[in-house]
N, C-alpha and C positions, 0 to 999 in steps of 0.2 A: 157195942163200942169197939173201935179198932183195937184198943188195948186188951180186949178179951179174946182176940182172935189167935188161933194157932197157925203157925207157919211151917211149911215144909222147907228144910234147909239141909241139903247134901245128905239125904238119907235119914234124917231125924225130924221129929216134930217138936218145935220149940215155941216158947211164948213170943208174942208179938215184939216185945221190947228186947228180945234176944236176937232178933233178926237184924244185925248191924254189920257195917263194914267200915274200915278205917277211911278217914277223909283223904289220905294220901294213896288210896288204892288206885290201880290203873283205870278201872272202869269209871270211878268217880271223876278222876282228873281228865280223862280222855274221851269219855262217852262210849267206851268200848264194851257196852252191854247189848245183848239182843233180848227181845221179849215178845210175848204174845198176850193179847187181851181177849178173853173168851167169855161168852155169856153162858149161864146155866139157868134152867127154867123149871118151874114146878109143873108137873103134869099129874093126871089121875093115877099114873103108874109110879109116881115118885120123881125126884129130880133127874134131869137129863142135861148133858153138856152139848151145846150146839157145835157140831162138826169138829169134835175134838181131834179126830184123826188128821183132818186137813190142817188144823192149826199146828199140830206137832210136826207134820211133814214140812210145813213152812219154816218152823223153828230150825229144823235140821238143814233146810236149804239156806237160811240166813247164816248158820254156822259155817257151812261149806263155802259160801261166797266170801267170807271174811277169814278163812283159814283157821277157824276155831274148832275145838273138839268138845263134844258133849259126853258126860260120863254116864248118862242113862240111855237105855234102849227105848224104842218107841213104847213097848209094853210097860217099861218102868215108869215112863212119863204118865201113861194112862192111869196106872195104879196110884201114882203119887198125887195126881189131880183129884181122883175120886177119894183117896184117903184124906186129903186136905178138906174137901167139902164135907165129908162125913164127920170128921173131928170137930168142925165148926158148927155142925148141926144146922146148916143152911139149906133152904129149898130153892132159892133163886138168888141171882146176883151176878157177880163178875169174878173171873179168875185172872190174875196177872202172874205170868211166869217171867222171871227175870234171871238170865244167865250172865255171869259177870266174872271179871278177874278181881279177886279180893286182895291180891298181893300188893304191897306197897311198891310203887315204881315211879320214877321220874322220867324214864325213857319213853319215847313215843311208841316203841315196840312193846307188845305185851310180854310179861315175864314167862308165861307158859301158854300152851295152846288150849289146855283143858280148862273149862269154865266151871265155876260153882253154880249150883242150881237152887233157886228159891221159888216157892209157889205160895201166893197169897189168895185168899178169898174175901170178897167184900159184898155186903148187902148195902147198897147206897142209902136206902131208907133208914136203916138202923145205924150205919157206921159213918155216913157222910152227911147226915142231915138233909137227905134228899138230893144232894149233888149227883149228877149223872142220871137223875130220874127223867122219865119221858116228859117232853114239853110238846105242845100241839104244833108249833111252827117256829120258824126262825127268819132272820134277815141276813143278807149276805152282800158282799161287795167283791169286785175283782181286785185282788191284792196288788199292791205295788211291788211285791216280792215275787220272783219266779220260782217255780219248782226246781229242785236240784236236777241238774242234767245227768243222765245216765253215764256220760263219759267222765264224770268227776268222781263219783263214788258209786258203789253198787246199790242203787235205789231199791232193788228188789229185796234187799236185806232189811228186816225190821229191826234196825239198830238205833240205840238211844241217840247217838250223835246226829243222825239224819233228821231227828224231830226238832232240832233248833230251827230248821226251815219252816216247819208248820207253826212253831211258837211265835216267830216274828210276824208271820202272816196273820195269825189270829190277833196279836197285839195291835198290829196296824189296823185291822178291821174295827176293833173296839175303839181305838182313837177316833175313828171316822164315824162312830155311832152305829156300827153293825155288830151282829153277834158271830157271824162266820165269814170265812174268806174263801174265795175261789181263786186258786193260783193257775196261771198260765205256764206252759213250759217255755224253754228258752227259744223256741221257734214261734211262740205266740199263739199256740193252740191251748184249749182248755185242758188242764191236767187233773187236779183234785183239790179238795179242801185241806185245811191244816192237818186233820187226822181222819178225813172222810172221803169217800168216793162221791162223785158228782153225777147226777142223772138229769137228763132233760126229756120232756115228753112233747113230741110234735106230731100232729096228725095221727094221734093214737099210738104211735110207736115210741119205745123207750130207746134213748140214745145215751151213750156214755163213752168217754175217751178210751181208745184202744190201749192195750198194754204196751209197754216200752218206755214210757216216761212216768208211769204211775206204779204204786205198790200193787202187787197181785193180791188184792183184798179178797178175803173169803166171803165177806158179806156181799161184795160186788158180784162175785161169781155165783153166789146163791140166788141173788135177785135175778140175774140173767137166766139162770137155769129154771127157776120157778116160773118166770114170765113165759118162757118158751113152752113149758108144760101147760100153762094156761092159755096158750095160743096167742099171746101178745108178741108182736114182732119187735125184735131188738136189733140195735145197730151199734157196733163197736168201730169207732173211726177217729181220725184226727178232726176234732170239732173246733170250728172257728168261734171266737167269743161272741160274734154277732148273733149266734144262735140263741144265746141267753135271752135276747130281746124278742126272738121269734117264737120261742117255745111256749106252749100253753101251760106247762107245769115244770117246776124245778124242784128236785129234792136231793138230800144228802143221805148217805148210808154208812154205817159203821157197826162194830160189835155192840157198843152200849145202847144204840138205838138203831134198829134195823132200817127204818124209814123216817126221815125228818123233812117235811115239806118246807119250802121257802115261801113266805108271803110277800117278800120284797127282795129284789136284787138291784143294787145301785138305786137309781131313782124310779125304777119300775115297780109298781104294785101289781101283784098277781091276783086275779079274781077267783072267788070260790075255792079257797084253799082249805083242805087238800082237794086237788082235782080228782076226777074219776079214776084215772089210772093210778095215781099215787095212793088214793084211798084203797083201791083194790089190792095193790101190792103190799100196803101196810097190813091189811087184814089177813092176807095170805101168809106173810112172814110170821105174824103173831100166831096163826093157827099151826104153822109148821113147827115153830119153836116150842109150843106148848103141847105138842103131840096130838093135835086134832086133825091132822091131815096125813093119812096113812101112806100117801104116795111118796112121802119124804122121810119115812120112818128111819131109814138107814143113816140119816144125818144126825140122829140123836143118840148120844152115848149114855147109857144108864149109870146112875151113881149107885 
């Protein structure tokens, strides 16, 4: 249960119910928190964290884009993540790092540059009643909401406030009878899902929107790199939405689920889901994350 979990909080390990912040804190009122969601997996050699170094690098990049300061070094973060997993005696699940301003503030400017750091570990099966557990496929629509434009806020920052964009897109999708949303950017090209990267498969090649209007997703990067090692051709480009109706396969990707195929997009039903490329990438990512593919051993950080 979540109430039994131990949380890292600014250098200490505290009980779950002690990991609190005042409602009038700057990050609660302004959404001025940055975060990372990272998966960790059980392997024959013990638990491993998927691409921990890259996640921490992105956390520092988010802080820099928003003129924030982190109190820990990269090595401190590695040790804190591993320590939190070990104290909770978990072998697989998810890590959420949240860095935030705890100080009470009504000003739009943060009271300090330096953030507090919290680290949580969660086993979806034990703690969330299966929420976030893998599902075989999903349905999606093209959202009425557009992806945040990079000229409005730093969309490369994984910041809490930016995710209101994805929230309204997902709620819009649910109202229309779908499970996920595909957002277009402000120029009308495919961008990403509410919290997921979007991939299309056409003529055996994997296509995904190029960086610039989407988050620099680590799962996206991993899929592209793994596909190239497997000899699957990949394309990063500005993708017109009509391609959704031309692609043989459509799938989403994120930290909680590495590959999630779509069985329906708008009024189009896709056949034989998951398709051959999606199925191959799903199996490949599963083998990589669980330590069964030595080619990607450096992606796994031991606990």
